[in-house]
Structures are given as C-alpha cells and as structure tokens.
N, CA, C and O atoms as a DFTB+ gen file, in Angstrom:
416 C
 N C O
     1  1       0.825      -1.191       0.000
     2  2       0.000       0.000       0.000
     3  2       0.871       1.258       0.000
     4  3       0.394       2.349      -0.313
     5  1       2.137       1.102       0.349
     6  2       3.049       2.247       0.346
     7  2       3.098       2.890      -1.038
     8  3       3.048       4.114      -1.163
     9  1       3.196       2.062      -2.071
    10  2       3.260       2.584      -3.435
    11  2       1.995       3.357      -3.778
    12  3       2.057       4.413      -4.407
    13  1       0.867       2.837      -3.369
    14  2      -0.404       3.505      -3.644
    15  2      -0.417       4.906      -3.036
    16  3      -0.839       5.862      -3.687
    17  1       0.036       5.029      -1.813
    18  2       0.092       6.335      -1.141
    19  2       1.058       7.260      -1.876
    20  3       0.761       8.436      -2.083
    21  1       2.216       6.724      -2.269
    22  2       3.185       7.536      -3.002
    23  2       2.605       8.042      -4.320
    24  3       2.798       9.201      -4.686
    25  1       1.901       7.175      -5.021
    26  2       1.303       7.557      -6.302
    27  2       0.223       8.616      -6.104
    28  3       0.146       9.572      -6.875
    29  1      -0.604       8.456      -5.088
    30  2      -1.649       9.456      -4.834
    31  2      -1.037      10.815      -4.508
    32  3      -1.539      11.845      -4.958
    33  1       0.027      10.822      -3.741
    34  2       0.692      12.100      -3.409
    35  2       1.314      12.727      -4.658
    36  3       1.216      13.936      -4.872
    37  1       1.949      11.899      -5.472
    38  2       2.558      12.391      -6.705
    39  2       1.509      12.949      -7.662
    40  3       1.675      14.041      -8.207
    41  1       0.447      12.208      -7.859
    42  2      -0.562      12.612      -8.840
    43  2      -1.392      13.805      -8.385
    44  3      -2.034      14.457      -9.207
    45  1      -1.388      14.095      -7.105
    46  2      -2.122      15.273      -6.616
    47  2      -1.559      16.556      -7.222
    48  3      -2.251      17.571      -7.309
    49  1      -0.299      16.498      -7.638
    50  2       0.354      17.689      -8.195
    51  2       0.365      17.705      -9.731
    52  3       0.877      18.647     -10.336
    53  1      -0.196      16.671     -10.357
    54  2      -0.216      16.657     -11.818
    55  2      -1.218      17.694     -12.336
    56  3      -2.134      18.090     -11.615
    57  1      -1.043      18.126     -13.571
    58  2      -1.960      19.132     -14.129
    59  2      -3.414      18.658     -14.123
    60  3      -3.694      17.469     -14.280
    61  1      -4.308      19.585     -13.945
    62  2      -5.749      19.279     -13.938
    63  2      -6.161      18.598     -15.244
    64  3      -7.077      17.776     -15.255
    65  1      -5.491      18.937     -16.329
    66  2      -5.819      18.333     -17.630
    67  2      -5.549      16.823     -17.647
    68  3      -6.038      16.120     -18.532
    69  1      -4.779      16.321     -16.683
    70  2      -4.467      14.895     -16.604
    71  2      -5.358      14.142     -15.621
    72  3      -5.146      12.957     -15.363
    73  1      -6.347      14.829     -15.080
    74  2      -7.231      14.213     -14.083
    75  2      -7.836      12.902     -14.589
    76  3      -7.902      11.923     -13.845
    77  1      -8.273      12.879     -15.840
    78  2      -8.898      11.676     -16.390
    79  2      -7.942      10.912     -17.308
    80  3      -8.350       9.979     -17.999
    81  1      -6.683      11.309     -17.312
    82  2      -5.668      10.645     -18.116
    83  2      -4.655       9.948     -17.239
    84  3      -4.944       8.927     -16.617
    85  1      -3.481      10.507     -17.200
    86  2      -2.368       9.886     -16.485
    87  2      -2.635       9.742     -14.988
    88  3      -2.289       8.722     -14.393
    89  1      -3.237      10.738     -14.388
    90  2      -3.550      10.653     -12.951
    91  2      -4.433       9.448     -12.660
    92  3      -4.146       8.661     -11.758
    93  1      -5.509       9.309     -13.427
    94  2      -6.441       8.207     -13.237
    95  2      -5.768       6.861     -13.491
    96  3      -5.956       5.918     -12.723
    97  1      -4.988       6.769     -14.560
    98  2      -4.321       5.515     -14.897
    99  2      -3.315       5.094     -13.830
   100  3      -3.272       3.928     -13.438
   101  1      -2.512       6.037     -13.366
   102  2      -1.527       5.734     -12.325
   103  2      -2.208       5.265     -11.045
   104  3      -1.801       4.274     -10.440
   105  1      -3.228       5.975     -10.648
   106  2      -3.929       5.615      -9.410
   107  2      -4.581       4.249      -9.508
   108  3      -4.496       3.449      -8.576
   109  1      -5.226       3.981     -10.622
   110  2      -5.899       2.690     -10.787
   111  2      -4.899       1.541     -10.777
   112  3      -5.140       0.509     -10.151
   113  1      -3.777       1.717     -11.469
   114  2      -2.761       0.659     -11.507
   115  2      -2.161       0.429     -10.124
   116  3      -1.933      -0.714      -9.727
   117  1      -1.906       1.509      -9.391
   118  2      -1.323       1.383      -8.048
   119  2      -2.285       0.688      -7.089
   120  3      -1.877      -0.176      -6.313
   121  1      -3.547       1.062      -7.145
   122  2      -4.560       0.429      -6.284
   123  2      -4.705      -1.046      -6.657
   124  3      -4.921      -1.893      -5.790
   125  1      -4.587      -1.340      -7.929
   126  2      -4.745      -2.701      -8.425
   127  2      -3.719      -3.666      -7.825
   128  3      -4.015      -4.845      -7.633
   129  1      -2.536      -3.179      -7.534
   130  2      -1.482      -4.054      -6.995
   131  2      -1.921      -4.661      -5.662
   132  3      -1.970      -5.883      -5.516
   133  1      -2.234      -3.817      -4.711
   134  2      -2.658      -4.316      -3.384
   135  2      -3.965      -5.094      -3.475
   136  3      -4.145      -6.103      -2.793
   137  1      -4.863      -4.629      -4.309
   138  2      -6.169      -5.292      -4.448
   139  2      -6.028      -6.703      -4.990
   140  3      -6.688      -7.623      -4.507
   141  1      -5.174      -6.883      -5.990
   142  2      -4.980      -8.226      -6.555
   143  2      -4.291      -9.166      -5.577
   144  3      -4.617     -10.351      -5.520
   145  1      -3.354      -8.650      -4.817
   146  2      -2.707      -9.488      -3.805
   147  2      -3.743      -9.956      -2.785
   148  3      -3.797     -11.136      -2.439
   149  1      -4.549      -9.037      -2.316
   150  2      -5.575      -9.377      -1.318
   151  2      -6.613     -10.343      -1.884
   152  3      -6.990     -11.316      -1.230
   153  1      -7.069     -10.068      -3.099
   154  2      -8.092     -10.939      -3.689
   155  2      -7.542     -12.343      -3.917
   156  3      -8.219     -13.332      -3.635
   157  1      -6.323     -12.432      -4.424
   158  2      -5.726     -13.745      -4.652
   159  2      -5.561     -14.530      -3.367
   160  3      -5.815     -15.734      -3.327
   161  1      -5.135     -13.847      -2.322
   162  2      -4.976     -14.506      -1.025
   163  2      -6.331     -14.997      -0.511
   164  3      -6.430     -16.074       0.076
   165  1      -7.345     -14.212      -0.733
   166  2      -8.681     -14.569      -0.262
   167  2      -9.303     -15.732      -1.005
   168  3     -10.267     -16.326      -0.523
   169  1      -8.779     -16.065      -2.158
   170  2      -9.337     -17.172      -2.945
   171  2      -9.017     -18.537      -2.342
   172  3      -9.680     -19.526      -2.654
   173  1      -8.021     -18.591      -1.494
   174  2      -7.651     -19.812      -0.768
   175  2      -7.271     -20.970      -1.692
   176  3      -7.480     -22.138      -1.364
   177  1      -6.717     -20.628      -2.837
   178  2      -6.230     -21.636      -3.770
   179  2      -4.860     -21.179      -4.238
   180  3      -4.682     -20.032      -4.648
   181  1      -3.895     -22.083      -4.174
   182  2      -2.529     -21.744      -4.555
   183  2      -2.469     -21.256      -6.005
   184  3      -1.776     -20.286      -6.314
   185  1      -3.193     -21.928      -6.878
   186  2      -3.199     -21.551      -8.287
   187  2      -3.783     -20.165      -8.524
   188  3      -3.220     -19.360      -9.266
   189  1      -4.906     -19.898      -7.890
   190  2      -5.528     -18.578      -8.061
   191  2      -4.684     -17.487      -7.406
   192  3      -4.564     -16.384      -7.939
   193  1      -4.104     -17.798      -6.260
   194  2      -3.239     -16.823      -5.593
   195  2      -2.075     -16.456      -6.510
   196  3      -1.752     -15.279      -6.671
   197  1      -1.449     -17.463      -7.106
   198  2      -0.339     -17.226      -8.023
   199  2      -0.797     -16.374      -9.210
   200  3      -0.095     -15.453      -9.628
   201  1      -1.954     -16.681      -9.735
   202  2      -2.497     -15.921     -10.874
   203  2      -2.692     -14.452     -10.501
   204  3      -2.312     -13.563     -11.264
   205  1      -3.271     -14.199      -9.354
   206  2      -3.519     -12.815      -8.938
   207  2      -2.220     -12.082      -8.608
   208  3      -2.116     -10.874      -8.821
   209  1      -1.236     -12.807      -8.093
   210  2       0.073     -12.186      -7.876
   211  2       0.681     -11.767      -9.212
   212  3       1.353     -10.740      -9.304
   213  1       0.440     -12.566     -10.235
   214  2       0.902     -12.219     -11.581
   215  2       0.235     -10.952     -12.092
   216  3       0.877     -10.104     -12.711
   217  1      -1.068     -10.832     -11.824
   218  2      -1.785      -9.597     -12.203
   219  2      -1.200      -8.399     -11.455
   220  3      -1.009      -7.327     -12.029
   221  1      -0.922      -8.596     -10.179
   222  2      -0.348      -7.509      -9.370
   223  2       1.007      -7.100      -9.922
   224  3       1.314      -5.911     -10.006
   225  1       1.815      -8.079     -10.296
   226  2       3.141      -7.775     -10.857
   227  2       2.997      -7.017     -12.176
   228  3       3.750      -6.083     -12.451
   229  1       2.034      -7.424     -12.979
   230  2       1.791      -6.704     -14.224
   231  2       1.436      -5.251     -13.960
   232  3       1.852      -4.360     -14.700
   233  1       0.674      -5.014     -12.914
   234  2       0.299      -3.640     -12.558
   235  2       1.507      -2.820     -12.115
   236  3       1.530      -1.605     -12.307
   237  1       2.516      -3.472     -11.521
   238  2       3.718      -2.718     -11.157
   239  2       4.421      -2.211     -12.412
   240  3       4.981      -1.115     -12.419
   241  1       4.387      -3.013     -13.467
   242  2       4.999      -2.576     -14.730
   243  2       4.180      -1.451     -15.375
   244  3       4.740      -0.555     -16.006
   245  1       2.875      -1.503     -15.216
   246  2       2.038      -0.393     -15.684
   247  2       2.430       0.899     -14.973
   248  3       2.620       1.936     -15.607
   249  1       2.547       0.822     -13.654
   250  2       2.931       2.004     -12.871
   251  2       4.280       2.528     -13.335
   252  3       4.446       3.734     -13.518
   253  1       5.248       1.632     -13.528
   254  2       6.575       2.062     -13.958
   255  2       6.521       2.767     -15.315
   256  3       7.171       3.794     -15.512
   257  1       5.760       2.223     -16.226
   258  2       5.626       2.839     -17.552
   259  2       5.003       4.225     -17.444
   260  3       5.469       5.175     -18.073
   261  1       3.964       4.331     -16.655
   262  2       3.274       5.609     -16.503
   263  2       4.140       6.635     -15.769
   264  3       4.053       7.832     -16.043
   265  1       4.968       6.171     -14.846
   266  2       5.900       7.083     -14.182
   267  2       6.948       7.593     -15.166
   268  3       7.350       8.755     -15.103
   269  1       7.388       6.729     -16.072
   270  2       8.339       7.160     -17.100
   271  2       7.696       8.197     -18.028
   272  3       8.337       9.172     -18.419
   273  1       6.446       7.980     -18.368
   274  2       5.728       8.946     -19.210
   275  2       5.629      10.286     -18.497
   276  3       5.871      11.334     -19.096
   277  1       5.272      10.251     -17.213
   278  2       5.157      11.502     -16.457
   279  2       6.504      12.210     -16.364
   280  3       6.556      13.440     -16.362
   281  1       7.595      11.446     -16.285
   282  2       8.931      12.044     -16.253
   283  2       9.245      12.727     -17.579
   284  3       9.782      13.834     -17.605
   285  1       8.907      12.057     -18.678
   286  2       9.147      12.630     -20.001
   287  2       8.373      13.935     -20.200
   288  3       8.826      14.837     -20.905
   289  1       7.216      14.019     -19.575
   290  2       6.384      15.217     -19.688
   291  2       6.682      16.247     -18.593
   292  3       6.060      17.308     -18.541
   293  1       7.642      15.918     -17.721
   294  2       7.986      16.779     -16.575
   295  2       6.784      17.072     -15.680
   296  3       6.603      18.192     -15.202
   297  1       5.969      16.044     -15.465
   298  2       4.809      16.170     -14.581
   299  2       5.191      15.708     -13.184
   300  3       5.848      14.679     -13.026
   301  1       4.790      16.450     -12.187
   302  2       4.980      16.040     -10.805
   303  2       6.388      16.289     -10.292
   304  3       7.263      16.788     -11.000
   305  1       6.564      15.927      -9.059
   306  2       7.823      16.118      -8.343
   307  2       8.781      14.976      -8.667
   308  3       8.430      13.805      -8.523
   309  1       9.985      15.318      -9.102
   310  2      10.982      14.309      -9.502
   311  2      11.321      13.353      -8.358
   312  3      11.407      12.143      -8.570
   313  1      11.512      13.875      -7.168
   314  2      11.871      13.031      -6.028
   315  2      10.740      12.053      -5.702
   316  3      10.995      10.880      -5.428
   317  1       9.505      12.527      -5.729
   318  2       8.361      11.642      -5.469
   319  2       8.253      10.575      -6.553
   320  3       7.965       9.412      -6.269
   321  1       8.488      10.982      -7.795
   322  2       8.406      10.051      -8.913
   323  2       9.474       8.965      -8.782
   324  3       9.184       7.787      -8.990
   325  1      10.705       9.348      -8.438
   326  2      11.784       8.370      -8.270
   327  2      11.507       7.431      -7.104
   328  3      11.790       6.235      -7.184
   329  1      10.961       7.966      -6.033
   330  2      10.633       7.132      -4.879
   331  2       9.561       6.103      -5.248
   332  3       9.674       4.930      -4.892
   333  1       8.532       6.542      -5.957
   334  2       7.468       5.632      -6.385
   335  2       8.022       4.570      -7.329
   336  3       7.658       3.398      -7.233
   337  1       8.897       4.977      -8.235
   338  2       9.488       4.021      -9.174
   339  2      10.310       2.975      -8.422
   340  3      10.208       1.780      -8.699
   341  1      11.114       3.425      -7.481
   342  2      11.934       2.522      -6.683
   343  2      11.069       1.542      -5.891
   344  3      11.371       0.351      -5.818
   345  1      10.000       2.052      -5.305
   346  2       9.084       1.188      -4.555
   347  2       8.441       0.161      -5.475
   348  3       8.292      -1.001      -5.097
   349  1       8.058       0.580      -6.683
   350  2       7.427      -0.357      -7.617
   351  2       8.404      -1.453      -8.048
   352  3       8.005      -2.604      -8.222
   353  1       9.669      -1.103      -8.220
   354  2      10.673      -2.116      -8.556
   355  2      10.832      -3.127      -7.427
   356  3      10.929      -4.330      -7.669
   357  1      10.858      -2.634      -6.202
   358  2      10.990      -3.512      -5.037
   359  2       9.792      -4.462      -4.934
   360  3       9.958      -5.654      -4.674
   361  1       8.605      -3.933      -5.136
   362  2       7.389      -4.752      -5.076
   363  2       7.410      -5.805      -6.182
   364  3       7.068      -6.963      -5.945
   365  1       7.804      -5.410      -7.372
   366  2       7.870      -6.337      -8.494
   367  2       8.812      -7.503      -8.189
   368  3       8.493      -8.654      -8.486
   369  1       9.954      -7.208      -7.606
   370  2      10.922      -8.250      -7.246
   371  2      10.356      -9.188      -6.180
   372  3      10.537     -10.403      -6.255
   373  1       9.680      -8.622      -5.202
   374  2       9.084      -9.454      -4.150
   375  2       8.000     -10.359      -4.724
   376  3       7.917     -11.539      -4.382
   377  1       7.174      -9.796      -5.599
   378  2       6.114     -10.599      -6.212
   379  2       6.707     -11.729      -7.047
   380  3       6.218     -12.858      -7.011
   381  1       7.754     -11.424      -7.793
   382  2       8.408     -12.451      -8.598
   383  2       8.918     -13.590      -7.703
   384  3       8.748     -14.766      -8.024
   385  1       9.531     -13.231      -6.598
   386  2      10.073     -14.240      -5.681
   387  2       8.955     -15.108      -5.094
   388  3       9.105     -16.325      -4.981
   389  1       7.846     -14.486      -4.726
   390  2       6.720     -15.247      -4.165
   391  2       6.125     -16.173      -5.219
   392  3       5.844     -17.339      -4.941
   393  1       5.935     -15.656      -6.425
   394  2       5.383     -16.457      -7.520
   395  2       6.293     -17.648      -7.795
   396  3       5.823     -18.778      -7.934
   397  1       7.581     -17.395      -7.873
   398  2       8.552     -18.469      -8.139
   399  2       8.482     -19.527      -7.045
   400  3       8.524     -20.723      -7.336
   401  1       8.378     -19.104      -5.801
   402  2       8.300     -20.036      -4.664
   403  2       7.010     -20.869      -4.740
   404  3       7.032     -22.078      -4.509
   405  1       5.899     -20.217      -5.062
   406  2       4.620     -20.926      -5.136
   407  2       4.586     -21.941      -6.283
   408  3       3.921     -22.972      -6.183
   409  1       5.292     -21.651      -7.352
   410  2       5.307     -22.538      -8.505
   411  2       6.252     -23.726      -8.345
   412  3       6.161     -24.695      -9.099
   413  1       7.154     -23.658      -7.373
   414  2       8.120     -24.767      -7.197
   415  2       7.586     -25.856      -6.298
   416  3       8.274     -26.847      -6.054
C-alpha cells in the first residue's frame, strides 16, 4: 500500500488536464497491486493466488511505464516520482520471488 500512497501524493500535483488521463491511470494501476494481492490470497487456492500475484506484478509494470511517461512530460515532483518508481521495482521483485516459490 506504500506505493499507492506515493502515487496518490505524486498525482495530486499533476496538471488538472491529466485528471482523467495519467492521474487516473496511475492511481488505478497502483490500487490494483494491493487489491490483486488481497483478492488472490482470499481465494484460498494456490493456483488462483499465483495468478492474482501475476496480475499484481503486471500492474507494477504499468505504474513504472506511466511514471516514465510523467517524467518525459515533466509532470509532478521528480523526487516523489523516483521514490514511487523505486518502490514499484521492489514490489515487483518481491512478487516475482513469491510467484517463483509458489510454482516450485
């Protein structure tokens, strides 16, 4: 959920014209990460949990792509953007490790 909070803080400073564009996309992808982890865990099936972790990992890549786009457009605070990117990389690595463990 740390990434979600970071993304919400970052996107609060994006231009109003991005309210239904990049801001919305970043927020939805960030929320999706924690939501998919929780939903997969709640399914009580190893296979479904692994599948939802995969969806969550995919959402981390969405966030990273959108953060790169915002950087190219000079939207938002650079330090906040780098922190969010770093957090998303860390989450992606953790998800990969969990998925790999569950599949073995």
